[in-house]
py3Dmol code that shows the C-alpha trace and the ligand (Angstrom):
import py3Dmol

protein = """\
ATOM      1  CA  MET A   1      59.373 -57.649  35.621  1.00  0.00           C
ATOM      2  CA  GLN A   2      62.512 -59.786  35.901  1.00  0.00           C
ATOM      3  CA  GLN A   3      62.928 -63.197  37.425  1.00  0.00           C
ATOM      4  CA  SER A   4      65.932 -63.877  39.702  1.00  0.00           C
ATOM      5  CA  GLY A   5      66.026 -67.524  40.845  1.00  0.00           C
ATOM      6  CA  SER A   6      62.545 -68.228  42.113  1.00  0.00           C
ATOM      7  CA  GLU A   7      62.072 -64.639  43.173  1.00  0.00           C
ATOM      8  CA  ARG A   8      60.140 -62.186  41.034  1.00  0.00           C
ATOM      9  CA  VAL A   9      61.622 -58.738  40.780  1.00  0.00           C
ATOM     10  CA  TYR A  10      59.607 -55.677  39.757  1.00  0.00           C
ATOM     11  CA  THR A  11      61.101 -52.286  38.961  1.00  0.00           C
ATOM     12  CA  PHE A  12      59.259 -49.236  37.749  1.00  0.00           C
ATOM     13  CA  PRO A  13      60.305 -46.426  35.447  1.00  0.00           C
ATOM     14  CA  VAL A  14      60.700 -42.813  36.618  1.00  0.00           C
ATOM     15  CA  LEU A  15      57.565 -40.979  35.507  1.00  0.00           C
ATOM     16  CA  ASP A  16      58.415 -37.700  33.823  1.00  0.00           C
ATOM     17  CA  ARG A  17      54.813 -36.619  33.865  1.00  0.00           C
ATOM     18  CA  SER A  18      51.933 -36.445  36.313  1.00  0.00           C
ATOM     19  CA  ILE A  19      50.881 -39.822  37.716  1.00  0.00           C
ATOM     20  CA  ARG A  20      47.419 -41.094  36.797  1.00  0.00           C
ATOM     21  CA  LEU A  21      45.541 -42.561  39.772  1.00  0.00           C
ATOM     22  CA  ALA A  22      42.371 -44.624  39.770  1.00  0.00           C
ATOM     23  CA  VAL A  23      40.814 -44.692  43.256  1.00  0.00           C
ATOM     24  CA  LEU A  24      38.526 -47.422  44.579  1.00  0.00           C
ATOM     25  CA  LEU A  25      36.476 -46.710  47.715  1.00  0.00           C
ATOM     26  CA  SER A  26      33.447 -47.765  49.703  1.00  0.00           C
ATOM     27  CA  GLY A  27      32.980 -44.980  52.258  1.00  0.00           C
ATOM     28  CA  SER A  28      33.496 -41.413  53.197  1.00  0.00           C
ATOM     29  CA  GLY A  29      36.451 -40.915  50.912  1.00  0.00           C
ATOM     30  CA  THR A  30      38.761 -38.937  53.228  1.00  0.00           C
ATOM     31  CA  THR A  31      41.668 -40.824  51.637  1.00  0.00           C
ATOM     32  CA  LEU A  32      40.553 -39.735  48.181  1.00  0.00           C
ATOM     33  CA  GLN A  33      40.188 -36.197  49.469  1.00  0.00           C
ATOM     34  CA  ARG A  34      43.752 -36.227  50.770  1.00  0.00           C
ATOM     35  CA  PHE A  35      45.068 -37.034  47.274  1.00  0.00           C
ATOM     36  CA  LEU A  36      42.763 -34.444  45.615  1.00  0.00           C
ATOM     37  CA  ASP A  37      43.984 -31.791  48.099  1.00  0.00           C
ATOM     38  CA  LEU A  38      47.665 -32.618  47.598  1.00  0.00           C
ATOM     39  CA  ILE A  39      47.277 -32.494  43.824  1.00  0.00           C
ATOM     40  CA  THR A  40      45.360 -29.141  43.982  1.00  0.00           C
ATOM     41  CA  ALA A  41      48.058 -27.723  46.256  1.00  0.00           C
ATOM     42  CA  GLY A  42      50.766 -28.780  43.820  1.00  0.00           C
ATOM     43  CA  GLN A  43      52.294 -31.139  46.427  1.00  0.00           C
ATOM     44  CA  LEU A  44      51.714 -34.247  44.358  1.00  0.00           C
ATOM     45  CA  CYS A  45      52.273 -34.283  40.619  1.00  0.00           C
ATOM     46  CA  GLY A  46      49.254 -36.382  39.771  1.00  0.00           C
ATOM     47  CA  GLU A  47      45.693 -36.636  38.599  1.00  0.00           C
ATOM     48  CA  VAL A  48      42.776 -38.729  39.882  1.00  0.00           C
ATOM     49  CA  CYS A  49      41.537 -40.061  36.541  1.00  0.00           C
ATOM     50  CA  CYS A  50      38.534 -42.045  37.864  1.00  0.00           C
ATOM     51  CA  VAL A  51      36.840 -43.279  41.011  1.00  0.00           C
ATOM     52  CA  VAL A  52      34.946 -46.539  41.638  1.00  0.00           C
ATOM     53  CA  SER A  53      32.665 -47.043  44.611  1.00  0.00           C
ATOM     54  CA  SER A  54      31.303 -50.418  45.831  1.00  0.00           C
ATOM     55  CA  ARG A  55      28.452 -48.522  47.540  1.00  0.00           C
ATOM     56  CA  LYS A  56      25.792 -46.285  46.036  1.00  0.00           C
ATOM     57  CA  ASP A  57      25.762 -44.003  49.081  1.00  0.00           C
ATOM     58  CA  ALA A  58      29.509 -43.573  49.543  1.00  0.00           C
ATOM     59  CA  TYR A  59      30.305 -39.892  50.237  1.00  0.00           C
ATOM     60  CA  GLY A  60      33.527 -40.432  48.256  1.00  0.00           C
ATOM     61  CA  LEU A  61      31.344 -40.306  45.111  1.00  0.00           C
ATOM     62  CA  VAL A  62      30.310 -36.753  46.027  1.00  0.00           C
ATOM     63  CA  ARG A  63      33.934 -35.737  46.551  1.00  0.00           C
ATOM     64  CA  ALA A  64      34.822 -37.203  43.140  1.00  0.00           C
ATOM     65  CA  SER A  65      32.001 -35.379  41.373  1.00  0.00           C
ATOM     66  CA  GLN A  66      32.924 -32.081  43.049  1.00  0.00           C
ATOM     67  CA  HIS A  67      36.304 -32.429  41.329  1.00  0.00           C
ATOM     68  CA  GLY A  68      34.809 -33.499  38.006  1.00  0.00           C
ATOM     69  CA  VAL A  69      36.236 -36.996  38.286  1.00  0.00           C
ATOM     70  CA  PRO A  70      34.335 -39.714  36.372  1.00  0.00           C
ATOM     71  CA  THR A  71      32.816 -42.363  38.650  1.00  0.00           C
ATOM     72  CA  LEU A  72      31.435 -45.889  38.523  1.00  0.00           C
ATOM     73  CA  ILE A  73      29.241 -47.597  41.115  1.00  0.00           C
ATOM     74  CA  ALA A  74      29.833 -51.330  41.220  1.00  0.00           C
ATOM     75  CA  VAL A  75      27.956 -53.034  44.057  1.00  0.00           C
ATOM     76  CA  ARG A  76      29.471 -56.449  44.808  1.00  0.00           C
ATOM     77  CA  LYS A  77      26.209 -58.307  45.338  1.00  0.00           C
ATOM     78  CA  GLU A  78      25.020 -57.286  41.854  1.00  0.00           C
ATOM     79  CA  TYR A  79      27.686 -59.563  40.361  1.00  0.00           C
ATOM     80  CA  PRO A  80      27.678 -63.378  40.701  1.00  0.00           C
ATOM     81  CA  THR A  81      31.363 -63.653  41.520  1.00  0.00           C
ATOM     82  CA  MET A  82      34.263 -61.580  42.763  1.00  0.00           C
ATOM     83  CA  GLU A  83      35.969 -62.091  39.423  1.00  0.00           C
ATOM     84  CA  GLU A  84      33.013 -60.624  37.498  1.00  0.00           C
ATOM     85  CA  HIS A  85      32.778 -57.708  39.908  1.00  0.00           C
ATOM     86  CA  SER A  86      36.505 -56.976  39.481  1.00  0.00           C
ATOM     87  CA  ALA A  87      36.202 -57.405  35.698  1.00  0.00           C
ATOM     88  CA  ALA A  88      33.458 -54.776  35.499  1.00  0.00           C
ATOM     89  CA  ILE A  89      35.610 -52.385  37.541  1.00  0.00           C
ATOM     90  CA  ASN A  90      38.642 -53.062  35.402  1.00  0.00           C
ATOM     91  CA  ASP A  91      36.651 -52.620  32.147  1.00  0.00           C
ATOM     92  CA  PHE A  92      35.711 -49.146  33.414  1.00  0.00           C
ATOM     93  CA  LEU A  93      39.037 -47.970  34.722  1.00  0.00           C
ATOM     94  CA  MET A  94      41.584 -49.354  32.242  1.00  0.00           C
ATOM     95  CA  PRO A  95      40.580 -46.980  29.389  1.00  0.00           C
ATOM     96  CA  PHE A  96      41.671 -44.113  31.702  1.00  0.00           C
ATOM     97  CA  GLN A  97      45.185 -45.663  31.540  1.00  0.00           C
ATOM     98  CA  PRO A  98      45.997 -45.362  35.245  1.00  0.00           C
ATOM     99  CA  ASP A  99      49.597 -45.731  36.360  1.00  0.00           C
ATOM    100  CA  LEU A 100      48.416 -46.866  39.770  1.00  0.00           C
ATOM    101  CA  ILE A 101      45.167 -48.158  41.250  1.00  0.00           C
ATOM    102  CA  LEU A 102      44.706 -47.000  44.838  1.00  0.00           C
ATOM    103  CA  LEU A 103      42.398 -48.832  47.246  1.00  0.00           C
ATOM    104  CA  ALA A 104      41.105 -46.210  49.632  1.00  0.00           C
ATOM    105  CA  GLY A 105      38.801 -47.877  52.110  1.00  0.00           C
ATOM    106  CA  PHE A 106      37.625 -50.376  49.431  1.00  0.00           C
ATOM    107  CA  MET A 107      35.875 -53.001  51.466  1.00  0.00           C
ATOM    108  CA  VAL A 108      35.563 -55.875  48.952  1.00  0.00           C
ATOM    109  CA  LEU A 109      38.114 -58.292  47.625  1.00  0.00           C
ATOM    110  CA  TYR A 110      39.481 -57.048  44.295  1.00  0.00           C
ATOM    111  CA  CYS A 111      41.381 -58.758  41.524  1.00  0.00           C
ATOM    112  CA  PRO A 112      43.800 -56.368  39.710  1.00  0.00           C
ATOM    113  CA  PRO A 113      43.707 -56.249  35.908  1.00  0.00           C
ATOM    114  CA  GLN A 114      46.220 -58.324  33.979  1.00  0.00           C
ATOM    115  CA  GLY A 115      49.432 -56.388  33.493  1.00  0.00           C
ATOM    116  CA  MET A 116      48.789 -54.298  36.626  1.00  0.00           C
ATOM    117  CA  GLU A 117      50.573 -56.599  39.104  1.00  0.00           C
ATOM    118  CA  MET A 118      52.357 -54.381  41.636  1.00  0.00           C
ATOM    119  CA  ARG A 119      50.432 -51.383  40.326  1.00  0.00           C
ATOM    120  CA  VAL A 120      47.689 -51.609  42.923  1.00  0.00           C
ATOM    121  CA  MET A 121      48.224 -50.219  46.412  1.00  0.00           C
ATOM    122  CA  ASN A 122      46.189 -50.371  49.615  1.00  0.00           C
ATOM    123  CA  VAL A 123      46.342 -48.547  52.917  1.00  0.00           C
ATOM    124  CA  HIS A 124      45.531 -50.543  56.060  1.00  0.00           C
ATOM    125  CA  PRO A 125      44.963 -49.037  59.560  1.00  0.00           C
ATOM    126  CA  ALA A 126      47.356 -51.359  61.456  1.00  0.00           C
ATOM    127  CA  LEU A 127      50.904 -52.690  61.275  1.00  0.00           C
ATOM    128  CA  LEU A 128      50.493 -55.678  58.962  1.00  0.00           C
ATOM    129  CA  PRO A 129      50.793 -58.609  59.055  1.00  0.00           C
ATOM    130  CA  LEU A 130      49.023 -58.116  62.438  1.00  0.00           C
ATOM    131  CA  PHE A 131      45.326 -57.246  62.454  1.00  0.00           C
ATOM    132  CA  GLY A 132      44.777 -57.848  58.771  1.00  0.00           C
ATOM    133  CA  GLY A 133      42.728 -60.214  56.653  1.00  0.00           C
ATOM    134  CA  LYS A 134      38.990 -60.717  56.031  1.00  0.00           C
ATOM    135  CA  GLY A 135      36.811 -58.753  58.458  1.00  0.00           C
ATOM    136  CA  PHE A 136      39.674 -56.474  59.558  1.00  0.00           C
ATOM    137  CA  TYR A 137      38.647 -53.080  58.240  1.00  0.00           C
ATOM    138  CA  GLY A 138      37.948 -49.666  59.673  1.00  0.00           C
ATOM    139  CA  HIS A 139      36.893 -49.696  63.321  1.00  0.00           C
ATOM    140  CA  HIS A 140      37.031 -53.494  63.601  1.00  0.00           C
ATOM    141  CA  VAL A 141      40.826 -53.162  63.329  1.00  0.00           C
ATOM    142  CA  HIS A 142      41.125 -50.590  66.109  1.00  0.00           C
ATOM    143  CA  GLU A 143      38.814 -52.564  68.386  1.00  0.00           C
ATOM    144  CA  ALA A 144      40.931 -55.699  67.820  1.00  0.00           C
ATOM    145  CA  VAL A 145      44.140 -53.735  68.533  1.00  0.00           C
ATOM    146  CA  LEU A 146      42.761 -52.388  71.824  1.00  0.00           C
ATOM    147  CA  ASN A 147      41.352 -55.810  72.849  1.00  0.00           C
ATOM    148  CA  ALA A 148      44.730 -57.417  72.182  1.00  0.00           C
ATOM    149  CA  GLY A 149      46.392 -54.912  74.491  1.00  0.00           C
ATOM    150  CA  VAL A 150      49.257 -54.124  72.138  1.00  0.00           C
ATOM    151  CA  LYS A 151      51.099 -50.879  72.861  1.00  0.00           C
ATOM    152  CA  VAL A 152      51.893 -49.922  69.271  1.00  0.00           C
ATOM    153  CA  SER A 153      49.648 -49.813  66.212  1.00  0.00           C
ATOM    154  CA  GLY A 154      50.054 -47.825  63.035  1.00  0.00           C
ATOM    155  CA  ALA A 155      49.422 -47.643  59.320  1.00  0.00           C
ATOM    156  CA  THR A 156      50.687 -49.772  56.423  1.00  0.00           C
ATOM    157  CA  VAL A 157      50.768 -49.157  52.670  1.00  0.00           C
ATOM    158  CA  HIS A 158      51.247 -52.306  50.614  1.00  0.00           C
ATOM    159  CA  PHE A 159      50.945 -53.652  47.118  1.00  0.00           C
ATOM    160  CA  VAL A 160      47.758 -55.658  46.573  1.00  0.00           C
ATOM    161  CA  ASP A 161      47.820 -59.338  45.662  1.00  0.00           C
ATOM    162  CA  THR A 162      44.865 -61.705  45.393  1.00  0.00           C
ATOM    163  CA  THR A 163      44.138 -62.027  49.140  1.00  0.00           C
ATOM    164  CA  TYR A 164      43.339 -59.508  51.860  1.00  0.00           C
ATOM    165  CA  ASP A 165      46.297 -57.517  53.235  1.00  0.00           C
ATOM    166  CA  THR A 166      49.057 -59.933  52.278  1.00  0.00           C
ATOM    167  CA  GLY A 167      50.905 -58.159  49.452  1.00  0.00           C
ATOM    168  CA  PRO A 168      54.427 -56.722  49.740  1.00  0.00           C
ATOM    169  CA  ILE A 169      54.691 -53.921  52.326  1.00  0.00           C
ATOM    170  CA  ILE A 170      55.891 -50.545  50.990  1.00  0.00           C
ATOM    171  CA  LEU A 171      55.783 -48.220  54.013  1.00  0.00           C
ATOM    172  CA  GLN A 172      54.663 -48.383  57.649  1.00  0.00           C
ATOM    173  CA  LYS A 173      54.307 -45.755  60.300  1.00  0.00           C
ATOM    174  CA  PRO A 174      53.894 -46.693  63.983  1.00  0.00           C
ATOM    175  CA  VAL A 175      51.406 -44.991  66.336  1.00  0.00           C
ATOM    176  CA  MET A 176      51.593 -45.453  70.115  1.00  0.00           C
ATOM    177  CA  VAL A 177      48.454 -46.788  71.764  1.00  0.00           C
ATOM    178  CA  GLU A 178      47.541 -44.463  74.683  1.00  0.00           C
ATOM    179  CA  GLU A 179      46.109 -45.635  78.021  1.00  0.00           C
ATOM    180  CA  ASP A 180      42.748 -43.910  77.468  1.00  0.00           C
ATOM    181  CA  ASP A 181      42.403 -44.692  73.751  1.00  0.00           C
ATOM    182  CA  THR A 182      39.030 -45.663  72.261  1.00  0.00           C
ATOM    183  CA  PRO A 183      38.657 -47.050  68.713  1.00  0.00           C
ATOM    184  CA  ASP A 184      37.777 -43.486  67.649  1.00  0.00           C
ATOM    185  CA  THR A 185      40.755 -41.732  69.169  1.00  0.00           C
ATOM    186  CA  LEU A 186      43.185 -44.386  67.949  1.00  0.00           C
ATOM    187  CA  ALA A 187      41.620 -44.247  64.454  1.00  0.00           C
ATOM    188  CA  GLU A 188      42.166 -40.485  64.315  1.00  0.00           C
ATOM    189  CA  ARG A 189      45.962 -40.807  64.950  1.00  0.00           C
ATOM    190  CA  VAL A 190      46.309 -43.838  62.647  1.00  0.00           C
ATOM    191  CA  GLN A 191      44.525 -41.917  59.869  1.00  0.00           C
ATOM    192  CA  ALA A 192      46.957 -39.055  60.312  1.00  0.00           C
ATOM    193  CA  ALA A 193      49.758 -41.586  59.753  1.00  0.00           C
ATOM    194  CA  GLU A 194      47.928 -42.911  56.675  1.00  0.00           C
ATOM    195  CA  ARG A 195      47.744 -39.394  55.282  1.00  0.00           C
ATOM    196  CA  ASP A 196      51.565 -39.187  55.468  1.00  0.00           C
ATOM    197  CA  ILE A 197      52.614 -42.536  54.121  1.00  0.00           C
ATOM    198  CA  TYR A 198      50.038 -43.201  51.354  1.00  0.00           C
ATOM    199  CA  PRO A 199      51.033 -40.149  49.274  1.00  0.00           C
ATOM    200  CA  GLU A 200      54.683 -40.834  50.068  1.00  0.00           C
ATOM    201  CA  ALA A 201      54.334 -44.361  48.631  1.00  0.00           C
ATOM    202  CA  VAL A 202      52.787 -42.902  45.451  1.00  0.00           C
ATOM    203  CA  ARG A 203      55.655 -40.365  45.174  1.00  0.00           C
ATOM    204  CA  LEU A 204      58.269 -43.129  45.577  1.00  0.00           C
ATOM    205  CA  PHE A 205      56.507 -45.163  42.906  1.00  0.00           C
ATOM    206  CA  SER A 206      56.428 -42.272  40.433  1.00  0.00           C
ATOM    207  CA  GLN A 207      60.094 -41.541  41.136  1.00  0.00           C
ATOM    208  CA  GLY A 208      60.858 -45.129  40.151  1.00  0.00           C
ATOM    209  CA  ARG A 209      62.301 -45.739  43.649  1.00  0.00           C
ATOM    210  CA  LEU A 210      60.430 -48.931  44.541  1.00  0.00           C
ATOM    211  CA  ARG A 211      61.949 -52.287  43.771  1.00  0.00           C
ATOM    212  CA  VAL A 212      59.962 -55.398  44.657  1.00  0.00           C
ATOM    213  CA  GLU A 213      62.048 -58.472  45.285  1.00  0.00           C
ATOM    214  CA  GLY A 214      59.780 -61.373  46.144  1.00  0.00           C
ATOM    215  CA  HIS A 215      57.844 -60.209  49.150  1.00  0.00           C
ATOM    216  CA  ARG A 216      60.251 -57.399  50.020  1.00  0.00           C
ATOM    217  CA  VAL A 217      59.962 -53.830  48.740  1.00  0.00           C
ATOM    218  CA  ARG A 218      63.260 -51.982  48.665  1.00  0.00           C
ATOM    219  CA  ILE A 219      63.367 -48.212  48.521  1.00  0.00           C
ATOM    220  CA  THR A 220      66.193 -47.092  46.309  1.00  0.00           C
ATOM    221  CA  SER A 221      67.868 -43.658  46.426  1.00  0.00           C
TER     222      SER A 221
END
"""
ligand_1 = """\
18
GAR
C 40.910 -45.788 56.026
O 41.163 -45.333 57.302
C 41.615 -47.114 55.791
O 42.610 -47.343 56.658
C 40.561 -48.155 55.985
O 39.376 -47.526 55.610
C 39.439 -46.134 55.860
C 38.800 -45.400 54.704
O 38.366 -44.173 55.044
N 40.862 -49.237 55.209
C 40.773 -50.515 55.668
O 40.344 -50.794 56.770
C 41.201 -51.577 54.656
N 41.303 -52.858 55.290
P 37.830 -43.158 53.915
O 36.631 -43.805 53.228
O 37.442 -41.977 54.734
O 38.954 -42.894 53.010
"""
view = py3Dmol.view(width=600, height=400)
view.addModel(protein, "pdb")
view.setStyle({"model": 0}, {"cartoon": {"style": "trace"}})
view.addModel(ligand_1, "xyz")
view.setStyle({"model": 1}, {"stick": {}})
view.zoomTo()
view.show()
């Protein structure tokens, strides 16, 4: 990390090995599955080194086990504070030495480990900064988009800071809202966009092509 004026600048080295990914989820784990499939198909040079779920019944845990990935269940209400919940997660995942922590439908506020600033990414099912923040997750986002009557939605991948959906944006992909869309049909097309841009953001990171300048992420060639 460098400091230029009052602006923090983060650059990342080119990884000359497979990228180690820790994945945090709360639900069905289709995002996790996307990464597992790309890695298996040789389309992403990486490894999912561990998975954390905030729910005991998350199907993402089954997907992780099917691939022999170590898992932790950390239910938020079993910890007095968000900081203690995050600390338990971080104590589990840091020994796996992840290069990146990926939030993949992780529905609780999370505090990244020290030294992992700008090494935690999230995917959000709208074009941030619109339709983000506390309470905006999954179908709630698509309902809000349709109720607002906007004509374009989409997907966003961003670095995670200490509040919901406010970290520097890495990639976005727009999706047109159709006249007859329901939250389900819109979600389907937005998730297809997520499946493109989330792995792409990870590739750019591992190629050392992301440069964070304050709140702006530049993609270098
Ligand atoms: C994803 O579509 C993602 O956009 C959303 O949760 C879904 C997870 O699905 N994330 C958020 O709403 C974050 N605010 P999955 O469990 O099948 O991967």
